[in-house]
N, C-alpha and C positions, 0 to 999 in steps of 0.2 A: 559671596562665594569665596570660600578657602583658596588660597593659592596652592599650586603644586599638582592637585587632582591625581596625585601619584598612585595611591591604592583605594580603588573603589569595588564594592561588590555590585552585581549586576541590579539587585534590588534597591541599591540607593541611586542609581543614575536617574530614574524617572523622579524621584523625591528632589534630587539636585535641580532637574530642570524646572520642577514646580516652583522652587526656591528663586530661581534666576528670573523667571518671567512673572512670578506673582500669581500663579494660577489659582483658582478657587477650587476647593475640594468637594464643595457642594454645588450641585447644578443649579439649585434655586438662587445662588449668588452670583450666577455668571454675568449678569447685567452689570452690576456694580463693578465687578472685577473688570469687564471691558471697558468701562468707563474710566477705571484707574489706569488701566493699560493706555488708552488714548491719550491721556495727559503727559505720557512719556515722549510724545513727538517732539516736544521742544528739545529734548536732548540728541536728536538725531543731528549727524554732521551734514553740513551744506555742501562739502565736497569731500573726496578722499583724502586730500591733502592735509585736512584739519585733523586727522586721526593719526596716533602714532603708529609706526611700524612695529609689528610683533615678529618673533622668530617662530621657528617651527617648534622650537623647545617649549614655548609659552602654551602650546595647545597639546602637549604630549600627555596621553592618559593611559592608565593601565587599570583593567577592569576585570575582576575575577568573578568566575561562576563555579563555585564548589560543589559540583555535582558528586564528587567522591566523598567529600568530608561532611556534607549537610544532606542526609537523606530526605528531610521534609521539603527542601528547595528542588531535590532531584524529581520528586513525584510531579512538579509543575512541567517538567520537560519530557516526561515519558509518555509513549502512548501504550496501547493495551498489549503491544508486543515486547514491551520493555526496552525500546530503543528511543534514541533521541529525535524529537519532532523538530525538523529543519526549519518549519515555519516560525518557531519561537526564536530559534538563532537569528532569523532574518529581522525579526521585530528588536532584538537586541542590538543588532548592528545599526538599525536606523536610528534607534535612541542614542547610541554612542556617537554616531556622526554628528547628531545635532549638539551634543554636548561639547565634542571637539571644537565645533564652530562658535559655540558661545564662548568657550574658553579662549579662542584666538580674538574675539571682539570685545572681552570684558573690559569694562570701564571701572576702575577701583573707586572712582567718586561717586557712583551710584549704587543704591541698594538693589536695583533690578535692571535688566537690560531693556533698552526700548526696542531692540530688534526682534522681529519674529522671523525665526529661522525654519525655513521649509525644505523638505527634500524634493529636489527638481529631478534628480535623475540618479538610479543606480547604474553606474557606467558599466560596470563588470564585478562579478565575482567568480574567481578562479578557485576550484576545488584542488587541493594539493594531496588530498588522501581521501580513501574510500569511506573509512570508518570513524564515526564519532562514538566514542565509548560512552556508555549511560551512567558508568561509576567512576569516571576519572575527572579531576578538575580541569576547568577550561580557563584560558587566560586570554583576553582581548588587549591589543595595544593599538595605538594610532595617534596620528597628528595631521595637521593641515599640510599639504603638499603643493598647493597652488591657489593663488588669489586673483580675481579680477576685480571690478569695481563693486559689484553687488554680489558675485557668486565665489563659492570657496569649494575646492576640492579636497577631500579628506579620505585619507588612506588608512584601512585597519587590517591587522593581521590577526588571526585566531590560531592558538596553539592549544595543545592538550597534553597533559602530564601522563605519561604511560611509560612502563619500563623504566623508571628512574629519571626520565627527562622530559622537557617539553617538545614536541614536534610540531612541525606545521600542519595545519588543516585547511584553512583557506585564506585567500587575500581578496579584500574588498575595496572598491573604489566608489565613493558616493560624490555627487555634486549637490551642494546645497545653494540656496539662495536667500538673501537677507531681504526682508520687507518691513514696511513701517508697523507700529504696534497694532493697527488695524487691518494689516495684511492688504493694503489698497494699492501701495506703489513700492517700488524698489528703493532699497536704502543702502548707502555706502558702507563698506566693510573695511577694516585696518588693512594697509598694506603688508606685504611679507618681506621681511629682511632676511636676506640670505647671508648665511655665515659658512664659509668654505666651499671647496669645490663639489663636496658630495651633495649638498644641499641645491646648489646650483644644477646638478645633474637631476635630481629630483624635481626641482621646478620646471627644468626643461622638458621632462616627461609629461609633465601637466600640460604644457604648451602644445606637445605632440597629441596627447588625449583629446584636447579642445579641437584641434585641426581635423583629427580622425572624426569626432562628432560631426563637424560641420560637413565634412566630405560625404559621410553616410547619410545624412539628412539631404543634401544636394542630390544624391543618386536614389533617393528612396523611390520605391515604386508608386508611392501615393503623388509624386511629382513628376516623374520621368518614365519614359516608356523602357521595357525591358530590353536587354542587349540582344545582338542578333542570335548569340549562343542561347539565351534563355528562352527567346521566341521558338528556336529550333526545339528545345525541350518540350514547351507546351504543345506545340503541334504534333511532336511524337506521342505524347500522353493522349491527346485527342485521337489520333489515328489509331492506337491500341485499344480504344474503347468502340470503335465502329463495328457494327455487325456485317461481317464479310458476306452474309447470305442475301443482304439487301443492298441496293445502291442508293444510300440515303444518309445524309448528315445527321438526321434527328434520331436514328435507331442506335442507342448506345448499350452497350453490355459491359459488364464488370469483368476485367481481365481475371486470370487465376490468382489465388493468394493476394488479393487485395480488397480494400474496402472504399466505398465512396467516401470523400471527406466530410460530407454532410452527416454522414452516421458516426463519426469518430469526434464526437464533441459532447461536453456535459454543460448543464447550466445550473447556478444557484441563485439564491435570493438572501440578502441580509437587510434587516431594517435597521437603521443608524440610531441607535439609543445613545443617550448622554453618558452612560456608564464607560463607554470605551473612546471619549473624546480626548483629542490630543491635549498633552500637557501645555503646549504654548499657544493653543487656540481653544478658547472657551466655546466657540460656536462651531467647530469643525471636527468632524468625525475622524477617527484614526482608521485607515485602511489596514485592517489586520493581516499581514504577511501570512501568518499560520493559516487563516481562511482561505487566502489566495493559493497558497501552495497545497493545502488538503483538496481543493478542487482539481488543481493540476495534477496531482498524483491519482485522484480517482478517474480522471480521463486517461492517464497513461496506463494505469493497471487495467481498466477495462479494455484498452486497445491491445495491450502486449501479454496480459496474463500473467506477468512475472515482476519480480522485486525490482524496485526503482534504484538505480545508481545515478545520482545527479553529478554531472561533470561542469556545468557552467550556468550561470545565471547572468543574462546579458541585457543590457539597454532598457532597464525599467523606466518607463516615463512617467511622470507624475504631472498630469496637464491641468488638473482642477481640484481644488478641495471639495470635500463632501460635507454638506450642511446636515447638522443634526435634524433627525426626522425624515431624511431622504430615503428612499427605496434604492438599494445599490443591486444592480443586476450583474452578475458574473458569468462569463461564457468561456469554457475552456476547450482548445481545439488542438487536435493532433494534426499540424500542417505539414510536416514533411518526415518521412523515414527513409533512411539509407543504411544497408548493412546492419551494423549493430547499434545504430543511433536513431533516436526519436526527438523530433523538436516539436514542444508544446508552447501554445501561445494563450495567455489568459488576458481577456479584455474585460474591463470593467466600465461601467456607466450608471449615472443616476437617472431615475425616472420621476419626474415631477407629476404625481397623480392626478393634479387638478388641470394641467396644461397638456399632460400626456407627451411632453418634449423628453427626449433622451439626449444626454450629453456626456461623452467619454471623459473619463478621469484618469484611468491608467491601463496601460498595456505592459505585460509581463511577458518575457521570454526564458525558456528553460530547455537545456540540452541534457538528454538522458542517454546512458548506455543501458543496453537490454542484454539479457543473457541467452536469449534465443531469438529465431527469426520471427518477424511479426508480418502482419499484412502491410502491404504498400497503400498509402492513401492516395486516391485518384480524384482530382478535381474535376467538377462538371462545367461550372461556369467560369467566365473570365475572372471575375472577383475571386474565386477559390483558386484559379491558377496563379494569380498574384500573391495570394497568401501561401501557396505552395512554393514560389520562387523566393520570396521572402524568408521563409523558412529554411530553404536550402542555403541562402547566403550566410544565415546566422549560424548553421550548422557548420558549414566550411569554415567560417571565421573562428568558431570555438575550437575546431579540430585541428587549426593551425598553430594553436598555442601549446607549447610544451607541456604546461600542466595538465592539459586535457589528455594528451598522449600519455602521460605518465600515469593517469587515474586508470586507463584502459589497461595499461600493462599491470598495474597493481591488482586490478580486479581479476585478471586471467590467473593470477599467481595465488589467489585464496583458495583455502579449503572450503568445503561445503558448510561447515560449522560456522566459519568466519563470514562466509555470505549472508548466513542467516541474521548477523547482525547488522547488516544494510538495510534490512527491512524497515521502511518509514512509512506505514499506510496511513492514509488520511483518518482524521476524526469525522466520521460520516454525520452530515447535517441535512439541511433541506436541499438536496441536489437532484437533478433531474436530466434526462438524455434528451427530452423534447425542447 
């Protein structure tokens, strides 16, 4: 692996990853490649103290996506409305985060890395701008910002060249974890050497991010009961659905300008073929963010009937790898609406057709701005009420960010023609509302 990583094209990132881990390009060779990977375990450190400290500069990377100067590449990023597919951007960010972490942990004495670095969490993606121009060059920059014993936080910035200068489009924070070559146990990563007060401030923000994640996990509705205020919200929603003509808790009616939450969902199915396996795992399938985002958009458009304006991507959990040959079930749900905002949750799980067992692999959360009033979603069951409250929490967190407030203000100042460039409809596949 060459030092510096200063200037790469997006098309070279995955090739670089294959070189680092020694991935096979042919599926028929995967067993031999896995055996070769397993032999690298002897190069793993027994403790973090055995590894040399690395600086933030060691992992700095700049990657270019020349949409403006390479029309052939542009075609791969456009949908049929001639706008940029954000799902492809998510995939590029994921690959870049992996490469940043491999740059931090690279051992010059070895030809291949003994580590298997996987995405544990997309902590947050904050949109800084409404428009991604389809014919202007894009630049990604990023580096490691925080390190634990086996986990690494990587922060990336995306800018786009327009009107003679690069301007911010989004900021993304990913949390990666290092595993052994066979992805069976955690592996130690190089500690981070801080140089100067600015880097100390960046590292401290990483500590704050970690504490926030722990606090949010502790307060999760999957673990603790809703707050008193949230219980009042749920009860109020329930009372609003009671039929006043009957004295019964079972007689439920839909309030005006609303939709049952059960009806605000879309489902999809993907068969995990080897052609889209991860570069660093020969037997694990790549969760294609473009597919996830497409289903999310389809659900959004069906519910709102308007063009989507993404303002935040939050707390994407990667709970389990997906094996080649698995059936991947996707479910996209509008779980909360308020004012001009819609919160969409995408849940993915693998189905073993032999045992009929389901296992959650990923959960995605998206916050959108809408251009017109949309029906409110109304939960019927207790489980749906918890989804509603979770969506409200995430929407409130997103809108407390200055970047999201800026997106809303930018959108309302756009002309009608400019708003057309925001349309990013999904590439329709095997999707169903049932």
